[in-house]
N, CA, C and O atoms as CSV, one atom per row, in Angstrom:
chain,resi,resn,atom,element,x,y,z
A,1,MET,N,N,-5.186,2.975,12.916
A,1,MET,CA,C,-3.406,3.550,12.483
A,1,MET,C,C,-2.924,3.556,13.563
A,1,MET,O,O,-3.335,3.510,14.722
A,2,GLY,N,N,-1.572,3.646,12.839
A,2,GLY,CA,C,-0.700,3.903,14.391
A,2,GLY,C,C,1.348,3.450,13.177
A,2,GLY,O,O,1.937,3.638,12.113
A,3,THR,N,N,1.417,2.911,14.312
A,3,THR,CA,C,3.291,3.149,13.993
A,3,THR,C,C,3.554,2.451,14.634
A,3,THR,O,O,2.996,2.377,15.729
A,4,SER,N,N,4.781,1.387,14.164
A,4,SER,CA,C,5.258,0.008,15.631
A,4,SER,C,C,6.731,0.670,14.942
A,4,SER,O,O,6.822,1.163,13.818
A,5,THR,N,N,7.473,0.572,15.622
A,5,THR,CA,C,9.174,0.746,15.217
A,5,THR,C,C,10.445,0.172,16.243
A,5,THR,O,O,11.635,0.438,16.414
A,6,GLY,N,N,9.053,-1.133,17.020
A,6,GLY,CA,C,10.547,-2.470,17.412
A,6,GLY,C,C,10.843,-3.076,16.263
A,6,GLY,O,O,10.080,-3.187,15.304
A,7,GLN,N,N,12.547,-3.691,16.385
A,7,GLN,CA,C,13.261,-4.464,15.447
A,7,GLN,C,C,12.429,-5.615,14.568
A,7,GLN,O,O,12.823,-6.221,13.572
A,8,ASN,N,N,11.468,-5.693,15.091
A,8,ASN,CA,C,11.039,-7.676,14.810
A,8,ASN,C,C,9.648,-6.764,14.152
A,8,ASN,O,O,9.238,-7.355,13.153
A,9,ASN,N,N,8.750,-5.371,14.481
A,9,ASN,CA,C,7.630,-5.629,14.398
A,9,ASN,C,C,7.418,-3.712,13.739
A,9,ASN,O,O,6.479,-2.999,14.095
A,10,ASP,N,N,8.358,-3.331,12.924
A,10,ASP,CA,C,7.784,-2.089,12.490
A,10,ASP,C,C,6.881,-2.355,11.348
A,10,ASP,O,O,7.136,-2.590,10.167
A,11,VAL,N,N,5.692,-2.253,12.032
A,11,VAL,CA,C,4.825,-1.628,11.107
A,11,VAL,C,C,4.436,-0.743,10.917
A,11,VAL,O,O,4.362,0.016,11.883
A,12,LYS,N,N,3.793,-0.104,9.201
A,12,LYS,CA,C,3.356,0.980,8.832
A,12,LYS,C,C,1.594,0.104,8.892
A,12,LYS,O,O,1.221,-0.978,8.439
A,13,ASP,N,N,0.844,1.233,9.699
A,13,ASP,CA,C,-0.935,1.202,8.884
A,13,ASP,C,C,-1.882,2.819,8.292
A,13,ASP,O,O,-2.525,3.627,8.963
A,14,ILE,N,N,-1.670,2.791,7.189
A,14,ILE,CA,C,-2.636,3.672,6.931
A,14,ILE,C,C,-3.848,3.291,5.976
A,14,ILE,O,O,-4.352,2.381,5.317
A,15,VAL,N,N,-3.984,4.817,6.415
A,15,VAL,CA,C,-5.534,4.540,5.146
A,15,VAL,C,C,-5.403,5.075,3.636
A,15,VAL,O,O,-5.376,6.295,3.797
A,16,MET,N,N,-5.303,4.815,2.188
A,16,MET,CA,C,-5.465,5.587,1.608
A,16,MET,C,C,-6.457,5.969,0.199
A,16,MET,O,O,-6.303,5.272,-0.805
A,17,ALA,N,N,-7.159,6.756,0.191
A,17,ALA,CA,C,-8.106,6.807,-0.553
A,17,ALA,C,C,-9.910,6.158,-0.753
A,17,ALA,O,O,-10.882,6.128,-1.507
A,18,GLY,N,N,-9.084,5.494,1.272
A,18,GLY,CA,C,-10.478,4.449,1.703
A,18,GLY,C,C,-10.442,4.007,1.662
A,18,GLY,O,O,-11.501,3.441,1.389
A,19,CYS,N,N,-8.917,2.919,1.851
A,19,CYS,CA,C,-8.384,1.975,1.391
A,19,CYS,C,C,-8.107,1.580,2.581
A,19,CYS,O,O,-8.162,2.579,3.298
A,20,LEU,N,N,-7.769,0.433,3.347
A,20,LEU,CA,C,-6.326,-0.005,4.717
A,20,LEU,C,C,-4.905,-0.497,3.863
A,20,LEU,O,O,-4.955,-1.436,3.068
A,21,VAL,N,N,-4.221,-0.086,4.010
A,21,VAL,CA,C,-2.760,-0.015,3.709
A,21,VAL,C,C,-2.462,-0.314,4.898
A,21,VAL,O,O,-2.771,0.358,5.883
A,22,HIS,N,N,-1.499,-1.904,4.901
A,22,HIS,CA,C,-0.907,-2.148,5.861
A,22,HIS,C,C,1.490,-2.700,5.020
A,22,HIS,O,O,2.210,-3.474,4.391
A,23,LEU,N,N,1.382,-1.496,5.786
A,23,LEU,CA,C,3.434,-1.793,5.280
A,23,LEU,C,C,4.156,-2.684,6.662
A,23,LEU,O,O,3.978,-2.387,7.844
A,24,ALA,N,N,4.826,-3.599,6.251
A,24,ALA,CA,C,5.437,-3.943,6.896
A,24,ALA,C,C,7.475,-4.067,6.907
A,24,ALA,O,O,8.123,-4.851,6.214
A,25,PHE,N,N,7.894,-3.324,7.629
A,25,PHE,CA,C,9.076,-3.187,6.563
A,25,PHE,C,C,10.485,-3.919,7.061
A,25,PHE,O,O,10.817,-3.565,8.192
A,26,LEU,N,N,11.022,-4.499,6.673
A,26,LEU,CA,C,12.252,-5.978,6.516
A,26,LEU,C,C,13.274,-5.361,6.879
A,26,LEU,O,O,13.291,-4.211,6.440
A,27,PRO,N,N,14.231,-5.663,7.561
A,27,PRO,CA,C,15.586,-6.083,6.728
A,27,PRO,C,C,16.374,-6.825,5.805
A,27,PRO,O,O,16.474,-8.052,5.807
A,28,ALA,N,N,17.113,-5.785,4.760
A,28,ALA,CA,C,17.365,-6.207,3.858
A,28,ALA,C,C,18.937,-6.966,3.746
A,28,ALA,O,O,19.106,-7.108,4.957
A,29,PRO,N,N,20.015,-7.464,3.209
A,29,PRO,CA,C,21.518,-7.794,3.109
A,29,PRO,C,C,21.441,-6.640,2.604
A,29,PRO,O,O,20.717,-5.928,1.908
A,30,GLU,N,N,22.943,-6.670,3.471
A,30,GLU,CA,C,24.256,-4.800,3.118
A,30,GLU,C,C,23.604,-4.042,3.276
A,30,GLU,O,O,23.625,-3.154,2.424
A,31,ASN,N,N,22.173,-3.826,4.967
A,31,ASN,CA,C,21.291,-2.663,5.279
A,31,ASN,C,C,20.844,-1.662,4.917
A,31,ASN,O,O,20.699,-0.475,5.206
A,32,ARG,N,N,20.512,-2.901,3.717
A,32,ARG,CA,C,19.510,-2.008,3.920
A,32,ARG,C,C,17.283,-2.764,3.524
A,32,ARG,O,O,16.801,-3.886,3.683
A,33,TRP,N,N,16.865,-1.900,3.193
A,33,TRP,CA,C,14.856,-1.956,3.258
A,33,TRP,C,C,14.164,-2.506,2.397
A,33,TRP,O,O,14.294,-2.455,1.174
A,34,ARG,N,N,12.847,-3.454,3.471
A,34,ARG,CA,C,12.280,-3.821,2.158
A,34,ARG,C,C,10.514,-3.186,2.848
A,34,ARG,O,O,10.303,-2.652,3.936
A,35,VAL,N,N,9.633,-3.472,1.870
A,35,VAL,CA,C,8.152,-3.060,2.690
A,35,VAL,C,C,7.433,-4.772,1.384
A,35,VAL,O,O,7.480,-5.096,0.197
A,36,GLU,N,N,6.870,-5.306,2.712
A,36,GLU,CA,C,5.642,-6.065,2.120
A,36,GLU,C,C,4.506,-4.522,2.726
A,36,GLU,O,O,4.654,-3.384,3.171
A,37,GLY,N,N,3.455,-5.435,2.370
A,37,GLY,CA,C,2.206,-4.567,2.095
A,37,GLY,C,C,0.897,-5.159,1.414
A,37,GLY,O,O,0.867,-6.043,0.558
A,38,THR,N,N,0.064,-4.634,1.848
A,38,THR,CA,C,-1.437,-5.010,1.869
A,38,THR,C,C,-2.124,-4.243,1.715
A,38,THR,O,O,-2.289,-3.361,2.558
A,39,VAL,N,N,-2.824,-4.291,0.514
A,39,VAL,CA,C,-3.955,-3.020,0.677
A,39,VAL,C,C,-5.078,-3.526,0.332
A,39,VAL,O,O,-5.259,-4.104,-0.739
A,40,ARG,N,N,-5.963,-3.349,1.237
A,40,ARG,CA,C,-7.633,-3.828,1.248
A,40,ARG,C,C,-7.785,-3.028,1.540
A,40,ARG,O,O,-7.390,-2.397,2.521
A,41,CYS,N,N,-8.876,-2.676,0.173
A,41,CYS,CA,C,-10.584,-2.689,-0.287
A,41,CYS,C,C,-11.766,-2.905,-0.337
A,41,CYS,O,O,-12.044,-4.040,0.053
A,42,GLY,N,N,-12.954,-2.061,-0.780
A,42,GLY,CA,C,-14.118,-2.442,-0.821
A,42,GLY,C,C,-14.627,-3.094,1.023
A,42,GLY,O,O,-13.872,-2.985,1.989
A,43,ILE,N,N,-16.290,-3.844,1.092
A,43,ILE,CA,C,-17.045,-4.093,1.274
A,43,ILE,C,C,-17.704,-5.321,1.189
A,43,ILE,O,O,-18.166,-5.431,0.053
A,44,GLU,N,N,-18.054,-6.682,2.163
A,44,GLU,CA,C,-18.983,-7.246,1.531
A,44,GLU,C,C,-18.562,-7.917,0.634
A,44,GLU,O,O,-17.594,-8.581,1.003
A,45,GLU,N,N,-19.034,-8.178,-1.162
A,45,GLU,CA,C,-19.995,-8.467,-1.230
A,45,GLU,C,C,-17.898,-8.835,-2.362
A,45,GLU,O,O,-17.439,-9.778,-3.006
A,46,ASN,N,N,-17.387,-7.452,-1.961
A,46,ASN,CA,C,-17.045,-6.158,-2.788
A,46,ASN,C,C,-15.896,-5.750,-2.623
A,46,ASN,O,O,-15.324,-4.735,-3.019
A,47,ARG,N,N,-15.456,-6.925,-1.776
A,47,ARG,CA,C,-14.166,-6.839,-0.225
A,47,ARG,C,C,-12.705,-7.233,-1.585
A,47,ARG,O,O,-12.534,-8.304,-2.168
A,48,ALA,N,N,-11.887,-5.953,-1.726
A,48,ALA,CA,C,-10.441,-6.726,-2.505
A,48,ALA,C,C,-9.014,-6.925,-2.021
A,48,ALA,O,O,-8.384,-5.884,-1.832
A,49,GLU,N,N,-8.481,-7.908,-1.820
A,49,GLU,CA,C,-7.064,-7.566,-1.224
A,49,GLU,C,C,-6.068,-8.075,-1.784
A,49,GLU,O,O,-6.064,-9.271,-2.075
A,50,GLN,N,N,-4.757,-7.050,-2.114
A,50,GLN,CA,C,-3.914,-7.210,-2.926
A,50,GLN,C,C,-2.264,-6.734,-2.643
A,50,GLN,O,O,-1.819,-5.673,-3.080
A,51,SER,N,N,-1.371,-7.802,-1.760
A,51,SER,CA,C,-0.267,-7.675,-1.954
A,51,SER,C,C,0.970,-7.375,-2.638
A,51,SER,O,O,1.024,-7.293,-3.865
A,52,PHE,N,N,2.009,-7.201,-1.845
A,52,PHE,CA,C,2.941,-6.395,-2.963
A,52,PHE,C,C,4.368,-6.317,-1.896
A,52,PHE,O,O,4.252,-5.749,-0.810
A,53,SER,N,N,5.615,-6.898,-2.287
A,53,SER,CA,C,6.863,-6.697,-1.836
A,53,SER,C,C,7.774,-5.950,-3.080
A,53,SER,O,O,7.815,-6.179,-4.289
A,54,THR,N,N,8.586,-4.810,-2.103
A,54,THR,CA,C,9.140,-4.152,-2.916
A,54,THR,C,C,10.815,-4.908,-3.552
A,54,THR,O,O,11.144,-6.093,-3.604
A,55,ASP,N,N,11.391,-3.975,-3.855
A,55,ASP,CA,C,12.841,-4.907,-3.690
A,55,ASP,C,C,13.869,-4.137,-2.558
A,55,ASP,O,O,13.985,-2.911,-2.535
A,56,PRO,N,N,14.432,-4.844,-1.836
A,56,PRO,CA,C,15.646,-4.274,-1.122
A,56,PRO,C,C,15.883,-3.219,-1.561
A,56,PRO,O,O,16.133,-3.190,-2.766
A,57,GLN,N,N,15.914,-1.549,-0.573
A,57,GLN,CA,C,16.590,0.527,-0.329
A,57,GLN,C,C,17.439,-0.124,-0.714
A,57,GLN,O,O,17.718,-1.229,-1.180
A,58,ASP,N,N,18.155,1.636,-0.156
A,58,ASP,CA,C,19.285,1.405,-0.099
A,58,ASP,C,C,19.054,2.362,1.784
A,58,ASP,O,O,19.918,2.048,2.603
A,59,SER,N,N,17.628,3.704,2.419
A,59,SER,CA,C,17.035,2.758,3.622
A,59,SER,C,C,15.541,3.492,3.184
A,59,SER,O,O,14.750,3.953,2.362
A,60,ARG,N,N,16.059,3.047,4.872
A,60,ARG,CA,C,14.302,2.914,5.689
A,60,ARG,C,C,12.873,3.144,4.722
A,60,ARG,O,O,11.819,2.566,4.459
A,61,GLU,N,N,13.903,4.886,4.269
A,61,GLU,CA,C,12.955,6.390,4.194
A,61,GLU,C,C,12.374,5.991,2.311
A,61,GLU,O,O,11.251,6.292,1.906
A,62,ALA,N,N,13.567,5.208,1.340
A,62,ALA,CA,C,13.296,5.071,0.756
A,62,ALA,C,C,12.748,3.957,-0.053
A,62,ALA,O,O,12.296,4.030,-1.195
A,63,ALA,N,N,12.870,2.770,0.816
A,63,ALA,CA,C,11.835,1.593,0.839
A,63,ALA,C,C,10.074,2.148,1.248
A,63,ALA,O,O,9.176,1.371,0.923
A,64,GLU,N,N,9.796,3.111,1.755
A,64,GLU,CA,C,8.368,3.320,2.457
A,64,GLU,C,C,7.903,4.310,0.643
A,64,GLU,O,O,6.906,4.024,-0.020
A,65,ALA,N,N,8.606,5.061,0.374
A,65,ALA,CA,C,8.145,5.608,-0.528
A,65,ALA,C,C,8.180,5.158,-1.728
A,65,ALA,O,O,7.526,5.423,-2.737
A,66,GLU,N,N,9.184,4.305,-1.460
A,66,GLU,CA,C,8.464,2.519,-2.729
A,66,GLU,C,C,7.369,1.762,-2.792
A,66,GLU,O,O,6.916,1.086,-3.716
A,67,ALA,N,N,6.957,1.968,-1.600
A,67,ALA,CA,C,5.737,1.358,-1.487
A,67,ALA,C,C,4.434,2.063,-1.729
A,67,ALA,O,O,3.330,1.777,-2.193
A,68,LEU,N,N,5.175,3.342,-1.100
A,68,LEU,CA,C,3.844,4.012,-0.793
A,68,LEU,C,C,3.273,4.173,-2.555
A,68,LEU,O,O,2.080,4.373,-2.785
A,69,ARG,N,N,4.859,3.989,-4.297
A,69,ARG,CA,C,4.832,4.162,-5.384
A,69,ARG,C,C,3.701,3.235,-5.490
A,69,ARG,O,O,2.655,3.562,-6.050
A,70,ARG,N,N,3.907,1.997,-4.922
A,70,ARG,CA,C,3.540,0.803,-5.655
A,70,ARG,C,C,1.803,1.058,-4.881
A,70,ARG,O,O,1.071,1.487,-5.773
A,71,VAL,N,N,1.337,0.968,-4.074
A,71,VAL,CA,C,-0.269,1.086,-3.775
A,71,VAL,C,C,-0.776,2.298,-4.442
A,71,VAL,O,O,-1.877,2.001,-4.904
A,72,THR,N,N,-0.347,4.130,-4.840
A,72,THR,CA,C,-0.992,4.220,-5.312
A,72,THR,C,C,-1.299,4.126,-6.910
A,72,THR,O,O,-2.077,4.841,-7.541
A,73,GLY,N,N,-0.223,2.710,-7.568
A,73,GLY,CA,C,-0.230,2.270,-8.377
A,73,GLY,C,C,-1.211,1.519,-8.561
A,73,GLY,O,O,-1.891,1.643,-9.580
A,74,LEU,N,N,-1.475,0.639,-7.674
A,74,LEU,CA,C,-2.466,-0.101,-7.387
A,74,LEU,C,C,-4.438,0.581,-6.802
A,74,LEU,O,O,-5.522,0.053,-7.048
A,75,LEU,N,N,-4.176,1.681,-6.130
A,75,LEU,CA,C,-5.864,2.182,-6.446
A,75,LEU,C,C,-5.639,3.172,-7.605
A,75,LEU,O,O,-6.364,4.150,-7.418
A,76,GLY,N,N,-4.840,3.304,-8.843
A,76,GLY,CA,C,-5.314,4.095,-9.582
A,76,GLY,C,C,-6.323,2.670,-10.676
A,76,GLY,O,O,-7.376,2.410,-11.259
A,77,SER,N,N,-5.206,2.264,-10.369
A,77,SER,CA,C,-5.332,0.741,-11.222
A,77,SER,C,C,-7.099,0.227,-11.049
A,77,SER,O,O,-7.841,-0.171,-11.947
A,78,ASN,N,N,-7.362,0.383,-9.789
A,78,ASN,CA,C,-9.113,0.141,-9.642
A,78,ASN,C,C,-9.494,0.337,-9.552
A,78,ASN,O,O,-10.081,-0.294,-8.672
A,79,VAL,N,N,-10.364,1.715,-10.087
A,79,VAL,CA,C,-10.900,3.177,-10.253
A,79,VAL,C,C,-12.378,2.178,-11.242
A,79,VAL,O,O,-12.494,1.618,-12.332
A,80,ASP,N,N,-13.248,2.450,-10.021
A,80,ASP,CA,C,-15.164,1.604,-10.922
A,80,ASP,C,C,-15.538,3.027,-12.065
A,80,ASP,O,O,-15.989,4.127,-11.746
A,81,ARG,N,N,-15.239,2.619,-13.178
A,81,ARG,CA,C,-15.958,3.769,-14.015
A,81,ARG,C,C,-17.573,3.756,-13.629
A,81,ARG,O,O,-18.353,4.706,-13.565
A,82,ASN,N,N,-17.865,1.917,-13.325
A,82,ASN,CA,C,-18.808,2.581,-13.256
A,82,ASN,C,C,-20.105,3.159,-12.614
A,82,ASN,O,O,-21.329,3.105,-12.733
A,83,THR,N,N,-18.740,3.977,-11.564
A,83,THR,CA,C,-19.915,4.655,-10.520
A,83,THR,C,C,-19.600,6.357,-10.474
A,83,THR,O,O,-19.892,7.310,-9.752
A,84,SER,N,N,-18.901,6.123,-11.582
A,84,SER,CA,C,-18.755,8.184,-12.139
A,84,SER,C,C,-19.583,8.498,-12.223
A,84,SER,O,O,-20.411,7.751,-12.743
A,85,ARG,N,N,-19.924,9.617,-11.853
A,85,ARG,CA,C,-21.271,10.805,-11.734
A,85,ARG,C,C,-21.011,11.226,-13.118
A,85,ARG,O,O,-22.087,11.710,-13.469
A,86,VAL,N,N,-20.037,11.331,-14.286
A,86,VAL,CA,C,-20.182,12.255,-15.152
A,86,VAL,C,C,-20.811,12.103,-16.305
A,86,VAL,O,O,-20.412,11.164,-16.994
A,87,GLU,N,N,-21.519,12.631,-16.644
A,87,GLU,CA,C,-23.021,11.660,-17.377
A,87,GLU,C,C,-21.515,12.651,-18.821
A,87,GLU,O,O,-20.637,13.513,-18.856
A,88,ASN,N,N,-22.289,11.558,-19.742
A,88,ASN,CA,C,-21.193,11.809,-21.169
A,88,ASN,C,C,-22.952,12.216,-22.134
A,88,ASN,O,O,-23.782,11.315,-22.250
A,89,TRP,N,N,-23.175,13.381,-22.602
A,89,TRP,CA,C,-23.921,14.005,-24.006
A,89,TRP,C,C,-23.372,14.422,-24.803
A,89,TRP,O,O,-22.686,15.429,-24.977
A,90,SER,N,N,-23.785,13.314,-25.548
A,90,SER,CA,C,-23.734,13.300,-27.576
A,90,SER,C,C,-24.755,14.292,-28.130
A,90,SER,O,O,-24.880,14.434,-29.346
């Protein structure tokens, strides 16, 4: 896990809900920012990877916030309901 803030290497690697998240911050036209990201989850045959990109935002912080919203949405839609420990009693 780390952050680099170089002009050509502005990336952030984090872990969310047990998944590795890689965010690359890229300058966009008109002094805006966008993010290209990758979410990697699972192990062995259950490993999955999903890439995404944000629309240009007015600031780097706004681009990061949008990227994290996208990651949260992706992780929320990947819940494995077969591993739920809740039993339904009828």
